[in-house]
C-alpha positions as CSV (number, residue, x, y, z in Angstrom):
1,M,119.6,-37.7,-7.1
2,K,120.6,-37.5,-3.4
3,E,121.0,-40.8,-1.7
4,K,118.5,-41.7,0.9
5,P,119.8,-41.4,4.5
6,L,120.8,-44.6,6.2
7,I,118.4,-45.6,9.0
8,S,119.8,-47.7,11.8
9,V,117.1,-49.7,13.5
10,V,118.1,-50.5,17.1
11,I,116.4,-53.4,18.8
12,P,117.3,-54.2,22.4
13,V,116.3,-57.7,23.4
14,H,116.6,-59.9,26.5
15,N,115.1,-63.4,26.0
16,G,113.0,-62.4,23.1
17,A,113.4,-65.5,20.8
18,A,109.6,-66.0,20.7
19,T,108.7,-62.7,19.0
20,L,112.0,-61.6,17.4
21,P,111.5,-63.6,14.1
22,H,108.3,-61.7,13.3
23,C,109.9,-58.4,14.3
24,L,112.9,-59.0,12.0
25,E,110.7,-60.4,9.1
26,A,108.6,-57.2,9.3
27,L,111.8,-55.0,9.1
28,V,113.3,-57.0,6.3
29,A,110.1,-56.4,4.3
30,S,110.5,-52.6,4.6
31,V,109.9,-50.6,1.4
32,Y,112.7,-48.3,2.5
33,E,115.9,-49.8,1.2
34,N,118.8,-48.0,3.0
35,V,118.5,-49.7,6.4
36,E,120.8,-51.5,8.8
37,I,119.2,-53.6,11.5
38,I,121.0,-53.9,14.8
39,V,120.0,-56.4,17.4
40,V,121.5,-55.8,20.8
41,D,121.3,-59.1,22.7
42,D,121.2,-58.1,26.4
43,A,122.7,-61.3,27.8
44,S,119.8,-63.5,26.7
45,T,119.6,-67.0,28.1
46,D,117.3,-68.3,25.4
47,D,117.8,-68.7,21.6
48,T,117.8,-65.0,20.8
49,P,121.3,-65.0,19.3
50,A,120.6,-68.0,17.1
51,V,117.3,-66.4,15.9
52,A,119.0,-63.1,15.1
53,A,121.7,-64.9,13.2
54,R,119.2,-66.2,10.7
55,Y,118.4,-62.6,9.4
56,P,120.4,-59.9,7.7
57,C,121.2,-57.9,10.8
58,R,124.1,-57.0,13.0
59,L,124.1,-58.9,16.2
60,L,125.8,-57.1,19.1
61,R,126.1,-59.2,22.3
62,L,126.4,-57.8,25.8
63,P,128.3,-60.0,28.3
64,E,125.9,-59.1,31.2
65,N,122.3,-57.9,31.4
66,V,122.4,-54.1,31.6
67,G,118.8,-53.2,30.9
68,A,117.0,-51.6,28.0
69,A,118.3,-48.1,28.4
70,R,122.0,-49.0,28.3
71,A,121.4,-51.7,25.6
72,K,119.8,-49.0,23.3
73,N,122.6,-46.7,24.0
74,F,125.2,-49.3,23.0
75,G,123.3,-50.0,19.8
76,A,123.2,-46.3,19.0
77,Q,126.9,-45.9,19.6
78,E,127.7,-48.8,17.1
79,A,125.1,-47.6,14.5
80,K,126.4,-46.2,11.2
81,G,123.2,-44.4,10.1
82,E,122.5,-40.7,10.4
83,I,119.0,-41.6,11.7
84,L,118.3,-44.0,14.6
85,F,115.0,-45.8,14.8
86,F,114.3,-47.6,18.1
87,T,111.8,-50.4,18.4
88,D,111.4,-53.6,20.4
89,A,111.7,-57.3,19.7
90,D,107.9,-57.7,20.2
91,V,106.9,-55.0,17.8
92,Y,106.1,-55.4,14.1
93,V,106.9,-52.4,12.0
94,P,104.8,-52.2,8.8
95,P,106.7,-51.9,5.4
96,P,106.1,-48.2,4.8
97,A,107.0,-47.1,8.4
98,L,110.7,-46.2,7.8
99,A,109.8,-44.3,4.6
100,Y,107.5,-42.2,6.8
101,V,110.4,-41.5,9.1
102,A,112.7,-40.5,6.3
103,E,110.0,-38.2,4.9
104,D,109.4,-36.5,8.2
105,L,113.1,-36.0,8.8
106,A,113.7,-34.6,5.4
107,D,112.3,-31.4,7.0
108,P,115.4,-29.9,8.7
109,E,113.2,-28.4,11.4
110,V,112.2,-31.9,12.6
111,D,114.6,-33.6,15.0
112,G,112.7,-36.8,15.8
113,V,109.6,-38.8,15.0
114,V,107.4,-41.0,17.2
115,G,104.6,-43.3,16.3
116,L,101.9,-45.2,18.2
117,L,100.5,-48.7,18.7
118,A,97.9,-50.1,16.3
119,R,94.4,-50.6,17.8
120,D,94.6,-54.4,17.3
121,C,97.1,-56.7,19.0
122,P,97.6,-60.5,18.5
123,H,96.3,-61.5,22.0
124,E,92.6,-61.6,22.6
125,N,92.6,-61.8,26.5
126,F,91.2,-58.8,28.3
127,A,94.4,-57.6,30.0
128,S,96.4,-57.6,26.7
129,Q,93.5,-55.8,24.8
130,F,93.0,-53.2,27.6
131,K,96.6,-52.3,27.8
132,N,97.1,-52.1,24.1
133,L,94.0,-50.0,23.6
134,W,95.0,-47.7,26.5
135,M,98.4,-47.1,24.8
136,H,96.7,-46.6,21.4
137,F,94.1,-44.1,22.8
138,T,96.6,-42.0,24.8
139,Y,99.0,-41.6,21.9
140,L,96.3,-41.1,19.3
141,R,95.1,-37.9,21.1
142,Q,98.6,-36.3,21.0
143,P,99.3,-33.1,19.0
144,R,101.7,-32.9,16.2
145,R,104.6,-31.7,18.4
146,V,105.2,-33.8,21.5
147,G,107.6,-34.1,24.4
148,L,107.5,-37.9,24.1
149,F,110.0,-40.5,22.8
150,F,108.0,-43.7,22.7
151,T,110.6,-46.4,21.8
152,S,108.2,-48.9,20.4
153,A,108.5,-46.7,17.4
154,A,110.8,-43.6,17.7
155,A,113.4,-42.1,15.4
156,I,115.9,-39.3,16.0
157,R,118.9,-37.9,14.2
158,R,122.0,-39.8,15.5
159,E,124.1,-36.7,16.1
160,I,121.4,-35.3,18.5
161,F,121.0,-38.6,20.3
162,I,124.8,-38.8,20.9
163,R,125.1,-35.1,21.8
164,E,122.4,-35.4,24.4
165,G,123.9,-38.5,26.0
166,G,121.2,-41.0,25.0
167,F,119.0,-42.7,27.5
168,D,119.8,-42.1,31.2
169,P,121.9,-45.2,32.2
170,H,120.6,-45.0,35.8
171,Y,117.5,-46.8,34.5
172,Q,117.9,-50.6,34.9
173,G,115.9,-53.6,33.8
174,A,113.1,-53.7,31.3
175,S,112.0,-50.4,29.7
176,I,109.7,-48.5,32.0
177,T,110.2,-44.7,31.9
178,E,113.7,-44.0,30.4
179,D,112.0,-43.0,27.1
180,I,109.7,-40.6,28.9
181,E,112.6,-38.9,30.6
182,F,114.5,-38.7,27.3
183,G,111.5,-37.1,25.6
184,Q,111.2,-34.5,28.3
185,R,114.9,-33.8,28.1
186,L,114.6,-33.2,24.3
187,L,111.6,-30.9,24.8
188,S,113.4,-28.9,27.4
189,R,116.3,-28.3,25.1
190,G,114.2,-27.1,22.3
191,Y,114.3,-30.1,19.9
192,R,111.3,-30.6,17.7
193,I,109.8,-34.2,18.1
194,V,106.7,-34.8,16.0
195,M,104.0,-37.5,16.2
196,D,103.3,-39.2,12.8
197,K,100.1,-41.2,13.2
198,R,100.9,-43.0,10.0
199,L,103.7,-44.6,11.9
200,T,101.5,-47.3,13.5
201,V,103.1,-50.5,14.8
202,V,101.7,-53.8,16.2
203,H,102.7,-54.7,19.7
204,D,102.9,-58.5,20.3
205,K,102.8,-58.3,24.1
206,H,100.8,-60.7,26.2
207,Y,99.7,-59.4,29.6
208,T,98.1,-61.2,32.5
209,M,96.1,-59.1,34.9
210,G,99.0,-59.3,37.4
211,D,101.4,-58.2,34.7
212,L,99.3,-55.2,33.8
213,L,98.8,-54.0,37.3
214,R,102.5,-54.4,38.1
215,T,103.5,-52.5,35.0
216,D,101.1,-49.7,35.7
217,L,102.3,-49.5,39.3
218,L,105.9,-49.3,38.2
219,R,105.1,-46.7,35.5
220,A,103.3,-44.5,38.0
221,R,106.2,-44.8,40.4
222,G,108.6,-43.9,37.6
223,L,106.6,-41.0,36.4
224,M,106.3,-39.6,40.0
225,Q,110.1,-39.9,40.5
226,T,110.7,-38.2,37.2
227,W,108.3,-35.4,38.0
228,L,109.9,-34.9,41.4
229,R,113.4,-34.7,39.8
230,N,112.1,-32.2,37.3
231,R,110.5,-30.0,39.8
232,L,113.3,-30.1,42.3
233,S,116.2,-29.8,39.9
234,K,117.9,-26.5,39.2
235,T,117.2,-26.9,35.5
236,K,113.4,-27.0,36.0
237,R,113.0,-29.5,33.1
238,A,109.7,-29.6,31.3
239,H,107.4,-32.4,32.3
240,Y,105.4,-34.1,29.6
241,A,103.5,-37.4,29.7
242,S,101.0,-39.1,27.5
243,V,98.6,-39.7,30.4
244,P,95.5,-37.5,30.1
245,W,94.6,-35.2,32.9
246,Y,91.4,-37.0,33.8
247,F,93.3,-40.2,34.5
248,G,95.2,-38.4,37.2
249,A,92.0,-36.9,38.4
250,G,90.5,-40.4,38.6
251,V,93.5,-41.5,40.7
252,L,92.7,-38.6,43.1
253,M,89.1,-39.6,43.3
254,M,90.0,-43.2,44.2
255,G,92.3,-41.9,46.9
256,L,89.6,-39.7,48.3
257,A,87.2,-42.6,48.3
258,T,89.7,-44.6,50.3
259,L,90.2,-41.8,52.8
260,W,86.5,-41.2,53.2
261,A,85.8,-44.8,53.8
262,L,88.5,-45.1,56.4
263,A,87.3,-41.9,58.2
264,A,83.7,-43.1,58.2
265,L,84.7,-46.5,59.7
266,A,87.0,-44.9,62.2
267,L,84.3,-42.5,63.4
268,G,81.7,-45.2,63.5
269,Q,79.6,-43.4,60.8
270,A,78.8,-46.3,58.5
271,Q,75.9,-44.3,57.0
272,L,78.5,-42.1,55.3
273,L,80.0,-45.0,53.3
274,W,77.4,-44.4,50.5
275,E,79.3,-41.2,49.7
276,V,82.3,-43.3,48.7
277,G,80.2,-44.3,45.7
278,L,80.1,-40.7,44.6
279,F,83.9,-40.6,44.4
280,I,84.0,-43.8,42.5
281,L,81.3,-42.6,40.1
282,G,83.3,-39.4,39.6
283,A,86.4,-41.4,38.6
284,L,84.4,-43.3,36.0
285,V,82.7,-40.1,34.7
286,L,86.0,-38.3,34.4
287,N,87.5,-41.2,32.4
288,S,84.4,-41.6,30.2
289,P,86.3,-40.5,27.0
290,F,88.5,-43.5,27.2
291,L,85.7,-45.9,28.3
292,L,83.4,-44.7,25.5
293,A,86.2,-45.3,23.0
294,L,86.6,-48.8,24.3
295,G,82.9,-49.4,23.9
296,R,83.0,-48.2,20.3
297,W,86.0,-50.4,19.5
298,R,85.2,-53.6,21.4
299,G,81.5,-53.5,22.4
300,G,79.3,-53.3,25.5
301,V,80.7,-56.2,27.4
302,F,84.3,-55.0,27.1
303,F,83.1,-51.5,28.1
304,L,81.6,-52.9,31.4
305,Q,84.7,-55.0,32.1
306,S,86.9,-52.0,31.4
307,A,84.9,-49.8,33.7
308,L,85.3,-52.2,36.6
309,F,89.0,-52.9,35.9
310,L,89.8,-49.2,35.5
311,L,88.8,-48.5,39.1
312,V,91.4,-51.1,40.2
313,D,94.0,-49.7,37.8
314,L,93.4,-46.1,39.1
315,Y,93.8,-47.4,42.7
316,V,97.0,-49.3,41.8
317,S,98.4,-46.3,39.9
318,G,97.8,-44.2,43.0
319,L,99.8,-46.7,45.1
320,G,102.5,-46.4,42.5
321,I,102.6,-42.6,43.0
322,L,102.9,-43.1,46.8
323,V,105.7,-45.6,46.3
324,G,107.5,-43.2,44.0
325,V,107.3,-40.4,46.6
326,W,108.4,-42.7,49.4
327,D,111.3,-44.0,47.3
328,F,112.3,-40.4,46.4
329,L,112.4,-39.4,50.0
330,R,114.6,-42.4,50.8
331,G,117.1,-41.2,48.2
332,K,116.0,-43.6,45.3
333,R,115.7,-41.2,42.4
334,Y,115.1,-43.9,39.8
């Protein structure tokens, strides 16, 4: 019988001592036996190295904080497996997950596999629930073949990852959009990345409202910079994002509402302000598939809270797009 391929699990972590034990315990419980676990300590200042040392994993320590993209690349370079599986220190991978990865990659026409976040997360506050459900919803609606490489749960053949240069090292700090760029690069070069919805992981991430809005602003900024690079480059790389079209349309509606309100006030035509409400209502109607899903999953009160918050999130995402354009024009491509 042919030996099962070795899967190298790569976990970049910076100050993740609080969640890393549960992450590693989940991986150690995997039903797939041929696994090496690599923890890349990105110059943590907490007890991350001591925590990792308690588990059967390889601990790689970086002397300075280089960010998630370069930390993942370093782990991949040191990995021994023919399959790389990327996850994070605040993600819990269920026991069958790596077996699903091996099953998918047994097909020689499949080059990589991505999963999605579970509907439930350990934190009950609104911001954490909203963000987790948004991620679950947007990935749940993806087709079988995708141009994504969502590194909460993503696997790829190591030879392909190395050949394509890994994640773009220009990305610095916490993970924002380097996995999106890598997925688009793989799609542009003809690799087949598939979504396996059995590969569902739990994200132990606590968000405050400020954290959530800041994250979405930075992600919108990064997506816009990536889109501009793709459109203006000679390679004309394919653009692929998990964000549904109607979210972008909702961002446009909120922008139009703002412009209409400013114009009405500047012209002294306050009676026109009621029309701002039409743009706002349009943004909500466009995003009703997501809001109705939230209502089914979390009830009416959460639905109403989400509708109000979504308007703010659309507006902030629009600001992120503008910041991305401005930064790009100033020469900041990342």
